[in-house]
Structures are given as structure tokens and as C-alpha cells.
matplotlib code that plots the C-alpha trace (Angstrom):
import matplotlib.pyplot as plt

x = [19.6, 20.7, 19.0, 15.8, 16.5, 16.6, 14.4, 11.6, 13.2, 12.6, 9.4, 8.2, 9.5, 7.0, 3.8, 4.6, 5.4, 2.6, 0.3, 1.4, -0.3, -3.7, -4.1, -3.9, -3.8, -8.0, -8.9, -9.2, -11.3, -13.6, -11.4, -8.8, -12.1, -13.2, -9.5, -10.3, -13.3, -10.6, -10.2, -5.9, -5.8, -7.9, -6.2, -2.6, -3.9, -7.1, -5.8, -4.3, -0.7, -0.6, -3.9, -2.9, 0.6, -1.4, -4.3, -2.2, 0.6, -2.9, -3.7, 0.7, 0.0, -4.0, -2.5, -5.7, -7.0, -3.5, -1.7, 1.0, 1.4, 4.2, 5.1, 8.7, 7.1, 3.4, 6.8, 8.4, 4.4, 3.2, 6.9, 5.9, 2.5, 3.6, 6.3, 4.1, 2.2, -0.7, -4.4, -8.0, -11.7, -12.0, -15.4, -13.8, -16.8, -14.7, -14.1, -17.5, -17.4, -15.4, -12.0, -9.2, -6.4, -2.8, -0.4, 3.1, 3.5, -0.3, -0.7, -1.6, 0.9, 3.9, 1.4, 1.2, 4.8, 6.1, 3.7, 5.5, 8.7, 8.4, 6.8, 10.9, 10.0, 13.4, 13.6, 12.6, 12.5, 11.9, 8.9, 9.1, 10.2, 7.0, 4.4, 5.6, 5.0, 1.0, -0.9, -4.3, -7.2, -9.6, -13.1]
y = [-20.4, -18.9, -22.2, -21.0, -17.5, -17.9, -20.8, -17.4, -15.0, -17.4, -18.7, -14.9, -14.0, -16.4, -16.1, -12.0, -13.0, -14.6, -12.9, -9.5, -11.7, -11.1, -8.6, -5.1, -1.6, -0.3, -3.5, -3.0, -4.7, -2.8, -2.7, -1.1, 1.9, 2.2, 3.7, 6.5, 8.0, 8.0, 11.7, 11.6, 10.7, 8.2, 7.2, 7.3, 5.5, 3.0, 2.3, -1.2, -1.9, -1.6, -0.3, 2.9, 3.3, 2.8, 5.4, 7.7, 6.9, 7.8, 10.8, 12.6, 12.0, 13.6, 15.8, 15.2, 16.0, 18.2, 16.1, 18.0, 16.0, 15.1, 11.9, 11.6, 10.3, 8.8, 5.9, 5.8, 4.9, 2.8, 1.0, 0.5, -0.5, -3.4, -4.9, -4.5, -7.7, -6.7, -8.4, -8.0, -9.3, -10.8, -11.5, -15.1, -17.7, -19.9, -19.4, -17.3, -14.0, -12.7, -14.7, -13.3, -12.6, -12.6, -10.8, -10.5, -6.7, -4.8, -5.9, -3.2, -0.6, -3.0, -2.4, 2.1, 1.7, 0.1, 2.0, 5.1, 4.3, 2.9, 7.4, 8.0, 8.6, 7.8, 9.5, 8.6, 10.4, 9.4, 8.5, 11.1, 13.9, 13.0, 13.1, 16.4, 18.1, 17.2, 20.6, 20.0, 20.7, 23.6, 22.6]
z = [9.6, 6.4, 4.3, 6.5, 5.9, 1.9, 1.1, 3.6, 1.3, -2.1, -1.1, 0.1, -4.0, -5.5, -3.5, -4.2, -8.4, -8.6, -6.9, -8.9, -11.4, -10.8, -8.6, -10.2, -8.6, -10.3, -8.4, -4.4, -2.4, -0.5, 2.7, 1.2, 0.2, 3.1, 4.2, 1.3, 3.3, 6.6, 7.9, 8.4, 11.9, 11.9, 8.7, 10.6, 13.5, 13.2, 9.0, 8.5, 7.6, 4.3, 3.9, 5.6, 3.5, 0.6, 0.6, 2.2, -0.8, -3.1, -0.8, -1.7, -6.1, -5.8, -3.3, -1.4, 2.0, 3.2, 1.3, -0.6, -4.7, -3.9, -6.4, -4.1, -1.4, -3.5, -4.4, -0.5, 0.1, -2.3, -1.5, 2.0, 1.5, -1.2, 1.6, 4.8, 5.8, 5.3, 6.6, 4.4, 4.6, 0.9, -0.1, -2.9, -4.5, -3.5, -0.2, 1.2, 2.5, 5.0, 4.0, 6.0, 3.0, 4.5, 1.6, 2.6, 0.9, -0.5, -4.3, -5.5, -3.3, -5.8, -8.6, -8.5, -7.6, -10.2, -13.4, -11.0, -11.4, -15.4, -14.9, -14.1, -10.5, -8.7, -5.5, -2.4, 1.1, 4.4, 5.1, 8.1, 5.9, 4.1, 6.8, 7.8, 4.4, 4.9, 6.5, 8.3, 6.3, 6.7, 8.8]

ax = plt.figure().add_subplot(projection="3d")
ax.plot(x, y, z, "-o")
ax.set_aspect("equal")
plt.show()
């Protein structure tokens, strides 16, 4: 049993390493960009796992949609996005359009977390502490 768990962990690490080499934070899939326009309530209820956390981290980093600027909270949510199984629809030249792709962690989330860590951000508070600081945007 321990060998199977170790093998799965190695496969996940290898897939994430290869995916990270060909992915970047700036090239977001179209489905991820659709989360940018969602209201906070819609994002938290209807956002896709991985993509939801990534967009929340972006809002914490930029201080938009009633989210306070908090690089620590952004790092916490980027890390969660980078570890969350994410399924999204992408257009691939070889595979056609609308192909479902499953990531074992959202690669742009890992890239953003590495960027913040390289900039010296070290704190990563609990998600609940970050969420309690969100303000309702004015209508």
C-alpha cells in the first residue's frame, strides 16, 4: 500500500513538473478568464475548483472586487489552486476544440505562488481568515 502511494505521488510530481515547463501564469485558458467577471458570490458558489481559488488569489493580490490587498492571502490561495484537481475545457490544435483537460493542480496557480515566494512573501494564513476580510463591493 505504501509503495502504491509513493508511486502515485511520484507520478503526480512528474506530471506537474512537465506541465509547469510548458505553462505560464500569463497564458490563461479561456475557461479561467471567464471567472474574472464573476461577482464574489457567484465565484464562490459556481467557480470551478482550482480556477475559483486562482481568481480569488488574483483579487487578493490586486485588491479588487472588495478584496483587500493581501499578498499573504494571495499566496495561500495560489498554493491551494496549485494543489487542487482542476478540470477545464481547452482548445487544442491536435485534439480539437472543447477537449476536457484534468490537471492535478492548476499550473498558473503554482507559477503565481513561485513568483510571490521569490518576491519574499512567506506568510500563508488560513483561508477562513482571508475570507473574513472581504468587503461587499458597493452596488
